[in-house]
N, C-alpha and C positions, 0 to 999 in steps of 0.2 A: 307837386310832388305829394301821393298819400303818407299817411303813419306807414306803411309793411313795409316790411325788407325781406328774400326769396333765404329762406331759411328753411325750409324743407325740410318744415317738422318739428327739427330743431330749437330749444332755445340760443338764446340771445345769443345769452352770454354764455358763450363757446364758440360765434362769430364771427369772422372778424373782416371787415372791411378794407380790403389794397388796391390805391390804384397810386399811380406814377406822372410828375412832372416837368416840364426841359424837355423833355424827350428828343423832340426838331430842333430843340435850340445850335443857339453857331456855339456855344460862348455858359463854359463851366461848368456846372454839376447836375446830372438827374434827380429828383427827389422821388425817394415814396412814403408815402404815410399809410399805418397800419392803425383802427379804429375798431374795439369794438366799444360797440354797441348796448344798454339797457331798454327791453321793451318799453319802459313808463321813458326814454329820453326820441320816441319813437313822435308822438304827436306833439308839445312845447317843440321839437325844430323845424317840422314841420312846415310850422306855423311860424313859424322862426321867418324861415324861408330859405332854408336849404334842399339847395341839388348842388348838379355841374360849381366850377367852381365859374370854369370859364363863362356861365352864365350869368357871373355875378360880380356889380360892380364892389371896387378896393374895395372899400367902404362899406357895404355889405356883409362882400367874404372876413372883414375888419375885429365884424363886428356881432361876429356866429364866428370867431377865435375862443373865444371864453366862455363862449356856450357851450361850445361842443369836448370843451376840457375838462366844463366844469362833469356835464352831464355821463361821461364818457367814464365807463368800469378801465378802462382802456388805454394809452394811444402811443404811438412813438412814430420818427421818427428818423430817417438812411439815408445817405447821399451815396451816389460812387463819383468822384470826381475828373472832370474833363481826359488825364492822363490815362485812368479806367476803359476808358468814356474805350481809347485813344489806341487802348495796345490791346481787349477786349472783347471790342467794338459795344454797338449800343445795346441790344437783346444782353446780355448775362449781365452788362452795366446794369441795367436797370433789373435787373433779379439780385442785382449786388444786393441795388434800392434797398426793394424791397424786403429783402431776404438777413436786414437792419434795422432794415425796422420795424420787422414781427419784436427784432431778439433783443427788442425794448419794449414788450410788453414781459406782466408779468409770468407766465405760459407759454404758453402756445393755442392758439386756438382750436377747435375740435373742424371746424371749418373755416376755408375762407373765400369767400367773396370776392373775382377779379375778376378786376377792370378791364375792359378786352375781349379780345381770342385764344390770345393766351397762356398758357396757367401759367407756375410757378416753376420751374425744371426743377430739380430737385429736395422740393421739399415733398416732407413722403407723409404725411395730411390729404386728408381732404379738401377737394377744390373745386370751383362751380365758378365760371369762364363766365361775361353775362356785358352782351355788347349795346356800349352806352349807357350802363352802370350807372354811371357818378350825376343820372339823369331819374333810374330808378329807382334805387338803394341806394335808403338814408345813410346807410355805415362806410358807402364806401364815396359819398357824395362828402361828405366828413370827412375819410382821408383825403378827395382832388383837392378840400378846403384846406382842410390843414397844411398839407404839401404844396401850396398856392403860393399861402403867408408864408410861406417857412423861405421855399428859393426866389419870391421875389425878395424879404427880402435880406435879403444873402445878393441878391448881385448888386443891389443898390446900393451893397458896403462892401461891392468889387468894382462901381464904378470910377470910385475914387478913388482908388488904388487901377483904376486903368482906363485913366480921361482922356475922350475924345471921341471915344464910338458912339457915346451916346445911352450906356445898359442901362442910363435912369430912365430912358422911355420905354427904348423893346425891351428888355431882361433876356437880353440873348441873345434873340429870334435874327432870321432873314433878311429881315427889311433892307428898302432900299440901303438905306442912312446908312447903315451897320454895315451890306459889303462894302457900300462908302468907302468907307470907315476903311475895314482891312484889309484895304488895299494901298489909300492912301496913309496908313499903317503902320503897315503889313501887321500880322497877331498876334496878339499878345501870351504870356505862359498860359491864363484859363480863358485859352480858343483851342476849340476837336479837331485839328491840325486834321481828324479823318477826312472829320465830316466843309474842308472846305478846300479837294481837291479840287474840285468843277469847280472853281472857283479861281484857283491860282495856277495850280497845276500839277502832276504827282511832286513834287519837289513835295508841296503844303508840312 
C-alpha cells in the first residue's frame, strides 16, 4: 500500500478512518474503530505492512496494534451487542458501534473516511465512503486492524464462557462446525438470533 490517503486536500490530522468487523458473524457484538493518523505516520505504517486486516496473519496484526496506537493522533473503539443487532438490525447496530468509536476521539473529525459504500447515517460532518478502503487508505486499514484484534480477543474470552461452539477457532462466523454446534447445543445468550432463523426456523 502506498503511504497516502484520500485526504481531499485536508490536513490528515482532521480526518478519521472508520471501519467495522464482525458484521457477518452469527455470534457476539459488531465492533468498529476510528483512527486519526498524522502524515508522519503513513510511511512507517506502510513500511510495516499495514493493510486490510483480513489480509494479515494474527501475528502480524498483533504486532501492528502497538505501532498504530503509538503513531496515531487518536483512536477509539466502539461496539454494539448481539441484543442490539437483534433489536435494531445489523446496519443500525453497526452505525451505533461506529458512533461510539468516534465518541472516544478527543474531538469530532472534520472528515470521516468510511470503508464500504454506506455512509454513517446521522453524522453531521463531511464523510467519504471508499470501496475496499481498508486496502487503499491507511487510516481505514489501521481502524480495521484495531477493530479485528479487539473483537477476536473478546470472542476468545467469550469462548471460555460459552464452550462447545468452537468460538476460539472461527470467532463466531458461520462455519459448518459452528452451525452444527448451534443445532446440537442451541444458541447461547450471545448469539444473534435474528441471524439464525434460516438455521433454526422463525422461532429462533
